[in-house]
C-alpha positions in Angstrom: 122.9 78.4 85.7 120.7 75.7 84.0 119.9 76.2 80.1 116.1 76.6 81.3 116.8 79.5 83.5 118.8 81.0 81.3 116.1 82.7 78.8 114.0 84.0 82.5 117.0 85.2 83.4 118.6 87.3 80.0 114.9 88.4 79.4 114.8 90.1 83.1 118.0 92.0 83.0 117.1 93.3 80.0 113.8 94.4 80.6 114.9 96.1 84.2 118.4 97.1 83.0 116.4 100.4 81.2 115.7 103.1 83.4 112.7 104.0 81.9 111.1 100.7 82.2 112.5 99.8 85.4 111.4 103.1 86.7 107.8 102.1 85.5 107.9 98.3 86.9 108.9 99.7 89.8 105.9 103.1 90.3 103.2 100.2 88.7 103.9 98.0 91.0 105.0 99.3 94.4 102.2 99.9 96.9 100.6 103.0 96.2 101.5 104.6 99.4 105.2 103.8 98.8 105.8 105.2 94.5 103.9 108.2 95.1 106.6 109.3 97.8 109.5 108.4 95.1 111.2 111.3 93.1 110.2 111.0 89.3 113.4 110.7 87.2 114.1 107.4 86.6 115.6 104.5 89.2 119.5 104.1 88.6 120.3 100.2 88.5 122.8 98.7 91.0 125.3 96.8 88.8 126.3 92.6 90.6 123.7 90.4 91.5 122.7 89.5 95.2 121.5 85.8 94.7 124.2 83.1 95.4 125.5 80.9 92.1 123.7 78.0 92.8 120.4 79.8 93.5 120.9 81.4 90.4 118.9 78.5 88.4 115.6 79.8 90.7 116.0 83.5 90.7 117.1 87.0 89.7 117.7 90.0 91.0 118.2 93.4 90.0 118.7 96.2 92.5 117.7 100.3 91.6 118.3 103.3 93.8 116.6 105.9 93.9 115.2 109.3 96.3 112.1 109.6 98.1 110.4 113.4 97.5 112.0 113.8 101.3 115.8 113.4 100.3 116.2 109.8 102.0 117.9 107.4 99.6 116.2 104.1 99.0 116.3 101.1 96.8 114.7 98.7 95.7 115.6 94.9 95.5 113.6 93.2 92.6 113.2 89.7 92.8 112.1 86.9 89.6 111.4 83.6 90.9 112.0 81.2 87.5 110.1 78.5 88.8 106.4 77.3 87.3 105.0 77.4 90.7 105.1 79.7 94.1 108.1 79.1 96.1 107.3 79.4 100.3 110.8 80.0 101.1 110.9 83.1 98.9 111.1 85.4 101.9 114.4 84.0 102.9 115.7 84.1 99.5 114.6 87.9 100.0 116.4 88.2 103.3 119.7 86.9 101.6 120.2 89.1 99.1 119.5 92.2 101.2 121.6 91.3 103.4 124.2 90.7 101.3 124.1 94.0 99.9 123.8 95.6 103.4 127.0 94.0 104.5 128.6 95.0 101.4 127.2 98.7 102.1 128.8 98.4 105.7 132.0 97.6 104.4 132.7 100.4 101.6 132.2 102.6 104.5 133.2 101.0 108.0 132.3 104.5 109.2 128.4 104.5 108.4 125.4 106.0 111.2 122.5 104.4 109.0 121.7 101.3 107.4 120.5 101.8 103.7 116.7 101.4 102.8 115.3 98.6 101.0 112.7 97.1 100.2 112.4 93.6 98.4 109.7 93.0 95.4 108.7 89.7 94.0 108.0 89.3 90.0 106.6 86.1 89.9 105.1 84.2 86.7 104.6 81.0 87.1 101.5 78.6 86.3 99.8 78.8 89.5 98.4 81.3 91.2 100.4 83.3 94.4 99.2 81.7 97.9 102.3 82.6 99.7 102.1 85.4 102.6 104.2 88.1 101.4 105.9 88.6 104.8 109.4 86.5 106.0 107.2 85.3 109.3 105.8 83.0 107.3 108.8 81.7 107.4 109.6 81.3 111.5 108.4 79.0 114.1 107.2 81.1 116.6 104.2 81.5 119.3 102.2 84.6 118.4 103.2 86.3 121.5 106.7 87.0 119.9 105.6 88.4 116.5 106.1 92.1 117.9 109.6 91.3 118.9 111.0 89.0 116.1 112.6 90.1 113.2 109.5 90.8 109.9 109.3 92.6 106.7 106.8 92.5 104.0 107.5 93.0 100.2 104.6 92.6 97.4 104.0 90.1 95.2 103.5 90.8 91.0 102.1 87.8 89.7 101.6 88.3 86.4 99.3 85.3 86.1 96.3 86.6 87.4 96.5 89.5 85.1 94.5 90.3 81.8 97.4 91.0 79.3 95.8 94.2 78.3 96.4 95.1 82.4 100.1 94.4 82.5 101.5 98.0 81.9 101.0 101.2 80.5 104.0 101.3 79.4 104.5 99.9 76.2 108.3 98.4 76.6 107.5 96.7 80.0 104.1 95.3 79.1 105.9 93.2 75.8 108.6 92.1 78.0 106.3 91.1 80.7 103.8 89.1 78.1 106.8 87.3 77.5 107.4 86.7 80.8 103.9 85.6 81.6 104.0 82.9 78.6 107.2 81.8 79.1 106.3 79.1 82.2 103.0 78.0 80.1 101.9 74.8 78.7 102.8 75.0 74.8 99.4 75.8 73.6 98.7 78.7 75.7 102.1 79.9 74.5 100.6 80.0 71.0 97.3 81.3 71.4 99.5 84.4 73.4 102.0 84.7 70.2 99.3 87.9 68.9 98.8 89.8 71.5 103.0 89.7 72.7 103.3 90.1 68.4 101.3 93.3 68.6 103.1 94.7 72.4 106.1 94.2 70.0 104.7 96.9 67.7 104.6 99.5 70.0 108.4 98.6 71.5 110.3 97.4 68.6 113.5 97.9 69.8 112.5 95.2 72.6 111.8 92.5 69.0 115.7 90.8 69.7 115.3 90.5 73.1 112.0 88.9 73.2 112.4 86.2 70.2 114.9 85.2 71.8 113.4 84.7 75.1 110.5 83.0 72.9 113.0 80.8 70.8 114.1 79.2 74.0 110.8 79.0 76.2 108.3 78.1 72.9 109.4 74.8 71.9 106.4 75.0 69.2 107.5 78.3 67.6 109.1 77.6 64.5 111.0 79.4 61.7 107.9 80.6 60.2 106.3 82.4 62.6 109.4 83.8 63.8 109.8 85.7 60.4 105.7 86.7 60.3 106.6 88.3 64.1 109.9 90.1 62.4 108.2 91.6 58.9 104.9 93.0 61.2 107.2 94.7 63.3 110.6 95.4 61.2 110.1 94.1 57.6 113.3 96.6 56.4 115.3 94.3 58.5 114.3 90.5 58.4 117.2 89.2 56.8 119.4 91.3 59.0 117.5 89.8 61.8 117.0 85.8 60.8 120.9 86.0 60.4 121.8 88.1 63.6 120.5 85.7 65.8 117.1 83.6 64.8 119.6 81.2 61.9 121.5 80.6 64.5 119.3 79.2 67.7 117.1 77.6 64.8 120.4 75.6 64.3 120.5 73.6 67.0 116.9 71.9 66.6 114.8 72.7 69.1 112.0 74.9 66.5 112.7 72.7 63.6 113.0 69.4 65.3 109.6 70.5 67.1 108.0 71.1 63.6 108.9 67.9 62.0 107.9 65.8 64.8 104.6 67.5 64.6 104.3 67.0 60.4 105.5 63.6 61.0 102.6 63.2 63.6 99.4 64.1 61.2 101.6 62.6 58.1 101.2 59.2 59.9 97.4 60.5 61.1 96.1 60.9 58.2 97.7 58.1 56.2 95.8 55.9 58.5 92.8 57.3 58.7 91.8 56.3 62.0 91.3 57.6 65.5 93.3 54.5 66.3 96.0 56.3 64.2 95.3 59.9 65.1 96.2 58.5 68.8 99.6 56.5 68.0 100.7 59.6 65.9 100.0 62.0 69.1 101.5 60.0 71.2 105.1 59.4 68.9 105.0 62.8 68.4 104.6 64.0 72.2 107.1 60.6 73.0 109.4 62.2 70.8 109.4 65.6 72.2 109.8 65.1 75.3 113.0 62.9 75.0 114.1 65.3 72.8 113.9 68.5 75.9 115.2 65.7 78.3 118.2 65.1 75.6 118.8 69.3 76.2 118.0 68.7 79.7 120.1 66.0 81.3 121.7 64.7 78.8 121.6 61.1 77.2 118.5 59.2 78.2 118.9 56.1 79.9 116.9 53.2 78.5 114.2 52.9 81.3 113.3 56.0 80.5 113.1 55.5 76.9 110.7 52.6 77.9 108.6 54.6 80.1 107.7 57.3 77.9 107.1 54.9 74.6 104.5 53.4 76.9 102.6 56.5 78.1 99.5 58.4 77.3 99.4 61.3 75.3 98.1 63.2 77.9 100.9 62.1 80.5 103.9 62.9 77.9 102.3 67.0 78.2 102.9 67.2 82.4 105.5 65.6 82.3 106.9 67.7 79.1 105.7 71.1 81.8 108.0 69.4 84.7 110.7 70.0 83.0 111.1 73.7 83.1 111.8 73.6 87.1 112.0 69.9 87.8 115.7 69.9 89.6 115.9 65.6 87.9 114.9 63.3 84.9 113.1 61.0 87.7 111.5 63.6 89.1 110.1 64.9 85.4 109.0 61.4 85.3 107.6 60.1 88.7 103.9 59.1 88.4 101.5 61.1 88.3 99.7 61.6 91.8 
């Protein structure tokens, strides 16, 4: 799995591994006509993943088993999309994942009489609003007259972007986790603007502090050590030293928050020294170029000379746009492709 996808995967699975949190997510996200027919007990997590290895940089999944009030079993297949834009083929991924699970169940019981009921659910936290039809037949090229005769299923979509922060969930732990996921794919300024809301949510869910800060340190490029300490002091001040030694120092030692802070300070200092708009513009360009170069090195390795030259000539607005592409672009060339 790619380094970019890992933090989304870790936080999603940590959040959904807690039975009460998973139960709250399913009850709040499923259609009312389904959720009101579920038993009140938290769902049981079914261990394992049904996403192919090659697709795990793009998707994470969690499978839960519960029961209807009628007594019949129901499996709920929750999928998280890592990309910052909606995927038109997500229905195919649902199909493959649900088939893999059903195939496993039939192998375990060769005398089966009925297949398990599996209901899919998509959690989406991309920058663009979800606009893809939430049914499998959207992917099938067929005449309208054939639709009643073809396999189809629908899937609820939880698009975090349009949901106001305070309405993400009534469950404290779930609200804190969803807030972090919501801003994990946003632009750096929006991320820092949301830090106060995320911190306030963690005050009501302090047990999630470790998982969320690990996620923020990896996905918020402007988050520095001092901001991390401020969050810890507000939520768990008596454990600041222990928590920083447990995870923050290890991650900060890798350089990302520190070099971001250093580059920002150098750019600001250069702008002050020159005292002119031209100098400030140059400082912004150098800052953005340095940040982008470091991100590219962490994602793709050594940056070739042609890429360094192109970065050095780019305007700050172009550098920012390229930096956002790193979240899901498959190659260095696709990151630095000219803007349309």
